[in-house]
ZAMARGU-4260 file (C-alpha; in steps of 0.2 Angstrom, whole numbers, plus 5000, padded with zeros to 4 digits):
<rodrens>
0) 5031/4974/5132 | 5021/4982/5146 | 5017/4979/5164 | 4999/4976/5159 | 5004/4962/5147
5) 5015/4954/5161 | 5000/4955/5173 | 4989/4946/5160 | 5001/4931/5158 | 5003/4930/5177
10) 4984/4929/5178 | 4982/4916/5165 | 4996/4905/5173 | 4987/4906/5189 | 4969/4903/5183
15) 4974/4891/5169 | 4959/4899/5159 | 4958/4914/5148 | 4940/4918/5153 | 4944/4918/5172
20) 4960/4927/5170 | 4951/4941/5160 | 4938/4942/5174 | 4952/4943/5187 | 4960/4958/5177
25) 4943/4966/5174 | 4945/4966/5155 | 4936/4957/5141 | 4943/4940/5136 | 4947/4946/5118
30) 4957/4961/5125 | 4967/4949/5136 | 4970/4936/5122 | 4976/4950/5110 | 4988/4957/5122
35) 4996/4940/5126 | 4997/4936/5108 | 5006/4952/5105 | 5018/4948/5119 | 5021/4930/5112
40) 5025/4938/5095 | 5037/4951/5102 | 5046/4937/5112 | 5045/4925/5098 | 5040/4911/5110
45) 5024/4901/5115 | 5019/4905/5133 | 5004/4894/5134 | 4997/4878/5127 | 4979/4880/5123
50) 4966/4865/5124 | 4947/4864/5125 | 4947/4862/5143 | 4962/4870/5151 | 4977/4881/5147
55) 4994/4875/5152 | 5011/4885/5153 | 5025/4879/5142 | 5042/4876/5151 | 5049/4892/5144
60) 5033/4901/5149 | 5035/4895/5167 | 5052/4905/5168 | 5045/4920/5159 | 5029/4920/5171
65) 5041/4919/5186 | 5051/4934/5180 | 5035/4943/5176 | 5029/4941/5193 | 5046/4948/5200
70) 5045/4963/5188 | 5027/4966/5194 | 5032/4965/5212 | 5047/4977/5209 | 5035/4989/5200
75) 5023/4989/5215 | 5038/4992/5226 | 5041/5008/5218 | 5024/5014/5222 | 5026/5008/5240
80) 5042/5017/5242 | 5033/5033/5237 | 5019/5029/5249 | 5030/5026/5263 | 5038/5043/5261
85) 5021/5050/5265 | 5014/5037/5277 | 5023/5020/5279 | 5006/5012/5284 | 4996/5020/5270
90) 4986/5007/5260 | 4978/4990/5264 | 4988/4975/5269 | 4983/4958/5261 | 4983/4945/5275
95) 4980/4927/5273 | 4976/4915/5288 | 4973/4897/5289 | 4956/4890/5294 | 4960/4884/5311
100) 4967/4901/5316 | 4956/4914/5308 | 4939/4912/5317 | 4948/4913/5334 | 4961/4927/5331
105) 4954/4938/5318 | 4939/4947/5327 | 4951/4953/5340 | 4965/4957/5328 | 4954/4967/5316
110) 4948/4978/5331 | 4966/4980/5337 | 4972/4985/5319 | 4958/4997/5316 | 4962/5006/5333
115) 4981/5006/5330 | 4982/5009/5311 | 4966/5014/5304 | 4974/5020/5288 | 4980/5001/5285
120) 4964/4991/5282 | 4967/4972/5283 | 4961/4963/5267 | 4958/4945/5274 | 4959/4928/5265
125) 4956/4911/5274 | 4963/4896/5266 | 4974/4880/5267 | 4993/4882/5271 | 4997/4876/5254
130) 4986/4888/5245 | 4992/4903/5256 | 5010/4898/5251 | 5006/4899/5233 | 4996/4915/5235
135) 5012/4923/5244 | 5023/4917/5230 | 5011/4924/5216 | 5010/4941/5226 | 4991/4939/5229
140) 4993/4942/5247 | 5007/4951/5257 | 5008/4940/5272 | 5001/4925/5281 | 4998/4918/5298
145) 5001/4900/5298 | 5006/4885/5309 | 5023/4877/5307 | 5029/4866/5299 | 5027/4870/5281
150) 5039/4869/5266 | 5054/4881/5266 | 5050/4893/5252 | 5062/4906/5256 | 5050/4917/5266
155) 5054/4928/5280 | 5047/4921/5296 | 5042/4929/5313 | 5037/4918/5327 | 5021/4924/5335
160) 5016/4911/5349 | 5016/4893/5354 | 4998/4887/5356 | 4994/4871/5367 | 4981/4858/5362
165) 4967/4852/5373 | 4956/4837/5372 | 4938/4840/5368 | 4926/4826/5375 | 4908/4824/5378
170) 4902/4829/5395 | 4894/4812/5397 | 4911/4803/5393 | 4920/4796/5408 | 4936/4806/5403
175) 4926/4822/5406 | 4928/4820/5425 | 4947/4821/5423 | 4957/4837/5427 | 4971/4831/5415
180) 4973/4818/5401 | 4987/4809/5392 | 4989/4805/5373 | 4989/4786/5378 | 4971/4787/5385
185) 4965/4795/5369 | 4971/4780/5359 | 4956/4770/5365 | 4944/4783/5359 | 4935/4787/5342
190) 4945/4802/5336 | 4937/4815/5325 | 4948/4823/5312 | 4948/4838/5301 | 4949/4833/5282
195) 4964/4831/5272 | 4972/4848/5268 | 4971/4855/5286 | 4988/4856/5294 | 4979/4854/5311
200) 4974/4837/5305 | 4993/4833/5304 | 4996/4840/5321 | 4983/4829/5329 | 4990/4813/5320
205) 5007/4818/5327 | 5000/4817/5345 | 4990/4801/5340 | 4998/4793/5325 | 4989/4777/5326
210) 4973/4786/5320 | 4981/4788/5303 | 4975/4771/5298 | 4957/4776/5303 | 4957/4791/5292
215) 4956/4782/5275 | 4945/4767/5271 | 4948/4756/5286 | 4934/4747/5294 | 4928/4746/5312
220) 4919/4756/5325 | 4934/4767/5328 | 4935/4774/5310 | 4937/4793/5311 | 4924/4806/5305
225) 4933/4819/5295 | 4925/4836/5297 | 4927/4852/5287 | 4930/4864/5301 | 4934/4864/5320
230) 4917/4870/5324 | 4909/4855/5315 | 4920/4843/5324 | 4915/4851/5341 | 4897/4849/5337
235) 4900/4830/5333 | 4909/4829/5350 | 4894/4837/5358 | 4883/4824/5350 | 4894/4810/5358
240) 4902/4804/5342 | 4919/4804/5348 | 4933/4815/5355 | 4946/4827/5346 | 4960/4839/5350
245) 4958/4858/5348 | 4970/4873/5349 | 4968/4883/5365 | 4962/4899/5356 | 4947/4889/5349
250) 4941/4885/5367 | 4926/4896/5373 | 4930/4907/5388 | 4915/4900/5397 | 4924/4883/5397
255) 4937/4890/5410 | 4924/4900/5420 | 4924/4896/5439 | 4905/4898/5438 | 4899/4890/5422
260) 4884/4899/5415 | 4868/4890/5409 | 4870/4887/5390 | 4858/4880/5377 | 4870/4877/5363
265) 4881/4862/5359 | 4896/4869/5368 | 4887/4866/5384 | 4890/4847/5381 | 4909/4848/5377
270) 4922/4847/5391 | 4940/4853/5387 | 4954/4844/5396 | 4972/4850/5396 | 4986/4837/5394
275) 4996/4831/5408 | 5014/4837/5409 | 5021/4846/5393 | 5006/4847/5381 | 5007/4845/5363
280) 5007/4862/5354 | 5009/4871/5337 | 5020/4886/5333 | 5010/4900/5325 | 5021/4912/5314
285) 5019/4927/5302 | 5027/4924/5285 | 5030/4936/5271 | 5040/4937/5255 | 5058/4944/5258
290) 5055/4956/5243 | 5040/4964/5252 | 5045/4982/5256 | 5032/4988/5268 | 5042/4983/5284
295) 5033/4995/5295 | 5016/4987/5290 | 5023/4970/5295 | 5029/4978/5312 | 5012/4986/5314
300) 5003/4969/5311 | 5014/4960/5323 | 5011/4973/5337 | 4992/4972/5334 | 4993/4953/5336
305) 5003/4955/5352 | 4990/4967/5358 | 4976/4953/5356 | 4971/4944/5372 | 4978/4927/5366
310) 4973/4917/5382 | 4983/4902/5387 | 4997/4904/5373 | 5015/4907/5375 | 5020/4923/5366
315) 5036/4924/5357 | 5046/4939/5352
</rodrens>
């Protein structure tokens, strides 16, 4: 067997489709199919069940694919060890980020990374937490910035910062005159939520659990609107359709300016209010596979993150 054949079976297991797996490996489908058939003949086992619409992995194939992934990682580690002898930071770092962090952290982070480690470009991937965990397990990304909690998958974890939440309300809303707000006061409002799959949706429901019943098919004027992104939700708030919670880094700098500037966009119609007392928050962490050998790259990424402005959050060491 060859590393190329192992790469092919991992791709088919991930894509559940021979054509898409071939495209991902930059080979023709016949080339990939012949190589996998050769490996199946050599091992004298069937790795995949083929149907008209989808390819599924056999129970024994699941074990072999997992071992193949491990072998590919170890082979890549050999190359990384050789690179580290010349320059520990040489080569790209594949970084995943959840949707509710990416737009607010990445612009500053990329600038810091370029300034500090130009030989280590960041290859970025935005996705849901569940998908990023799968990509880490399959070796498709090297590390990920996510918010706890998430399932324990044996990853190495480094805490980055605790980020408080603020309430976002229309400027015409009576609550907009308040300097602080409580979770109890939000219970009487129409809560706008992110759609299923976003971990930040779960964070909001932890603060206001009673809104869980409005996020399915419940009737009534307070039924929640489910948006695809925080920015979409903010525009809905600006239109007066309800209120929501947002993480601190997503709040525009102008919202805390002593002299608000005249603005023509929707954000001029949103007021951000901190919580009274100990605010609800989320812990943002950096996660990577324990088998990942580029320790200096992880350290360089953490240093670049800590060099970012990160207003209003509590940095963790």
